N, C-alpha and C positions, 0 to 999 in steps of 0.2 A: 504494500500500500504506500502511495506517495501522499505526503501531507504538507500543506502550505500553512504556515503559522504567522500571525502578525502579533508582535509583542512590544511591550514598553521596557523590558528588562535589559538594561545595558550590561548587566553582569554576564550576559551571553558572549561578550567579546573577551572575557577573561579578566585577569587582574586580581589584586590582593583582596578586594572586597566582594568578589563574585560568588564566594561560598561554593556550594556544590551544584550551582545551577547548570554549569556546562556538563558536568558528569551526569546529571539527571536527564538532560536533553539528549545526551548520547544514548542513555538507556531507552528513552522514548523512540529515538531513531532506529535503534537495533530491534526493538520489539515491533515497531510499525513497518519498517522496511527502509523508508527514506523520508527525511525531514528537512525542509528549507524554512528558515525563519527570517522574516523581515522585521527589523527592529527600528522603532522611532528613535533616531539619533542624529546629532549635528554633524557637520562636514568633517570633523576631525577623525571620525571612526572609519575603519577600513574593514572590508569583508574578511571573515574568518572561515576557513574550511577545517573543521575539527576532525572530520572523518569523511570517507567516501560518501557516506549517507547522511551527513550533517553539515549544512552550510548556514552561516549566519550573515545576513546582508543588511547593512545600515541604509536608512533612507538618505542619510547625508543631507538633511534639510533643516531649515529653521523651524521653530516650534509651530508656527501657524500653517506651515506647508506639509507637516507630517502626514496628515490624512491623504491629501492629494498625491503625494509622492509614493506612499505605500500602495495606493490603488494602481498607479501607473506601473510600478515595479511588479506587482502581482500579475497584472495583465500581460506584461512582457514575459514573465516567467512561464505563464500558462501557454504562451505561443511556442515556447521551447520544449515543454513537456506537459503531459496530462497529469493532473492531480486528482486524488480521490476524495479529499476532505480539506476544508478550510477551517482553521482553528484561530480564534482571536481572544484576547483579554477583553473584559467588559468595556474598558475605556476606548478600545479600538473598534467597538461595535459599529459606529457609523460607517467606517470603511468596510467592515465585514458585510453589512447589509447591502451595500452597493455592489460589492464583488460577488455576493451570492446571486444577485440578479443577472449580472453581466456574464459571469463565468459558468452559471448553472451548476454550482457546486453545493453539496451538503455542507452546512455550516454549524460549528459547535462553538459555544462561548464559555470561556473560563471566568467565573465570577469569584475573584479572590477577596474582594474587600466589600465592606458594608458602605458602598459609595452613596447609598440612599439614606444614610442616617443624618440627623441634625448636626452631629459633630462635624461631618464632612461638608454639609451644605452651608450651614450658618446663614449669613446675610450676603454671601458672595454671589453676585449675579452671573458670573462666569460658571460657577459650580452649578447653579440652578439651570443654566442653559445646557450644560453637559448632561445633567440629570435627565432632563426631558428628551434630549437627543438620544442618549443611550437607552432610555426606557422605550422609546418608540422603535429604535433600531433592533433591539434584542428580541422583540416579539416576532421577528422574521426568522429567528434561528431554529435549527432542527434539533438541538439538544444543548444541555448545559452541564458543566462540571462545577460544583460549588464546594467551598471549604467547610461549611457547617450546615446544620439543619435549619438554623434561623434564616439563612439566605434562601434555602429551598422553600421554606414557608412563605417568605416574602414574594418570591417569584410566582408561586401558586396563587397568592392573594391578588397579584396583578392580572390573573386570568391566564397565565401561561400553562398550557397543558402538554407541552413537549417533554420528552424524557429528561430527567434530572438525576445526575449521579452525585451523591454526597461523598466526596473523596478529598480529604485534605491533601495539600501539596506533599508528595512523598519526598522527604528530605533524608539525607545520609547522616546518621549520627554516630557512625562507627568510631570516628576519631575522638569523640567526646566520651566514649564509654569507659567506665571504671568497673571493677569486678565486685566491689562490695561497698556498702554504706559505711561511713565512718565520721567521727568528729575530727575535723581537719585542723581547727584552730581553737582548742579548748580555752585558752587564756584570752584570746582576742578574736572572736568570730568575725568573719568577713561577710558583709552583705554586698550583693552584686546586682547591678542593672546593666543590661546590654540592649542597645537599640537607638533609634533616632531621638534626637533632642528636639522634639516638636510638640506643639500644644496638646495634641490628642494622646500623647504618651504620658502626660501628667507626672513628669519626673519631679516637678516642684513639690507635689504632695509627698513624695517619698523623702525628699531632702528635709522638708519641714518636719515630717514625722520623726525621722531619724535623729534630728537635732534635739528633739524633746526626750529622747531615751538616753539616760546617763549610763556611762560605763566605758570600759576599754574595748570598744568595738570599732570596726572600720566599714566605710561605705565606698565601694569602687563603682564608678560610672564609666561605661565604655560606649562611645558613640559621638556623633557630631550632629549639628543641626542649627536651625535658626535661633533657638533659645539658649545656645551654649553660653554666651556672655552673661545673660540674665541669671542662669542657673549657677554659674560660678560666683556671681555676686551674692546670690542667696546663700551659698554655702561657705562664703569666705571666712566667716567667724568660727567655723568648726574645722579644726585641723584633722579630724578623723575622716573627712570626706575628700576623696581623691578622684580627679578626672583623668582617665587614662587616654582619652582621645579615641579616634577611629583606629581600630586594629584589624589586621588581615584575618581571613578565615583560618589561616594556619596558626595564628597566635592565640585564637580564642580557646581551644581545648585546655591549655595550661591555665588560663585565667579562670575558667569555670571550675576546674578541678582544685584550684586553691581556695575557692569560695565555699562558704557553709550554707548560706541562704540566698536564694535568688528571688527578686521581687519584680513583678511586671505590673505597674500601677495604671495601665492604659484606661482611657475613657471608652475606647472602642478597639476591638481586635478581632479580625475575622479568622485568624489561625494562631499565629504566635509561635514560629519555629524555635524561638529562643527557649521556650518552655521545654521542648524536647531535648535541646542541647543541655539545658540545666539538669533535667532529669537523668540523662545519661551520665552526667558528671557527679551524680549523687548529691545534688544540692536539695535541701529542703526548700519547697516552693510556696510563695504567697503570690496570688494574682487577683486582680479585680475580676468580678463576675461577668466577663464579656462572653460573647458567643464563642470566640476562638478558644478562650481558656477553658470553658466548659467542655468543648469538644475534646480537649487533650486531658484535662484533669478529672473529668466526670463531675459528679456532685460532691466535691471535696473528697474524692476517693484517693487521689494521688497527690494532692496539694491543697493548701488552704485557699478558699475563695472568699474574698471580702467584697463589700458593696462598692460599686463603681463610684469613685469620688469620695468615699467614706474614710476620712483621715482617722476617725476614732477607731474604726474596725482595724485599719492597718496598724495603728499604734498598739492596739491590744494584742494582736497576734504576732507582730514583729517583736514587741517587747517580751512576749512569752517565749518565743523561740530563742531570742538572744540570752535570756536568763536561764533557760532550762535545757541542759544538755540532752536529757532523755527525749524531749520533744523534738529536738533537731535530729537525733538518731532515728526516731520513728518516721518522720516525714522524709528523711533522706532515703530510708529503706523503701518507703512506699513509692517515691519517685523513681528509684532504680528498678523496682518491680515493673512499673509501667514501661520504662525504657527498654527493658529486656524483652518485652512482648511486642515491641513496635517492629513492624516489618515494612520497610520502605519498598523493597522489591515487589511485594504483593500489591502495594499501592500503585506502582508503575504498571503492573500487568492489568489491574482493574481499569486503570485509565485507558490503556490501549485497547482493551476489549470493548470499552464503551465507544472509543473512536470508531472501531470497526462496525459496531452496531449502528451508529449514526450514519456512517458511510455505506452501510449495507454491504459490507465486505465479509 
């Protein structure tokens, strides 16, 4: 089967921050047969041929021209070879809808994020325009892969009756795995956050809460984003808080494995691969009760879920884990139990089987 994909993920070109995205798409290509990926990207990016059956092609366009350029490239590629399926991310759906009509291809949409939430829309007119454009476009799709049940329910509420596969993004956590739970820093436990420093991640709540908990503890923050300066200013009077900046995928396993507690304080999260990485590293986990965290942690089965935006809940459970070694050991073991049962390869195969179902192959 030949698959044409349109993506926004520039990690497909490789580099330190790309994580396992290239390896995952190699698995997709091997299981499907052949995969060409057009990526919305500026002129500095060059085509990458990762394997005989996996090619990543940049639009090499400015932001406002990404949709048009992707459509032109897709039409050119289909003149060179016949594809069996078109796959796009939700934000590329306007291009997908036009290409489905022009190329007469079955079309599948990957819905990774809760782009229809108030946290994303806010009062931004551009976001609202994209919302209505994406919503109108995806109704023409032949199938959907979504990261969690909440997204599936929302699509059904919109009146979409096409096949929907609930399959979180299959990520490789082998490099993060440790063999047993343990108390890593008995005298000075380390709390860790890894992710973007953006408003929806609510890292400010974590910093403010941590500052209220007295003791010889550390908070390490990995990542970069638009709020980095403000967050550093907020943390400046607490020497226990350290900003490690952006780190490569290769550096992350050691950082996770040195930590005791991982906290994800997001206001919205459709999946949260950092939770799987933390679990594989035997970190006790606290996360806000987002759709993505519930998908991974269950109903507080493998980690502690606290109310979204609830600083009091976070203070209660973070303070308890920092103070009580046996609680850290228990939640470390539960997280590791979940990680040992996680099967990324099975997720890839379920995804490809669904591709074939939509393509009628």
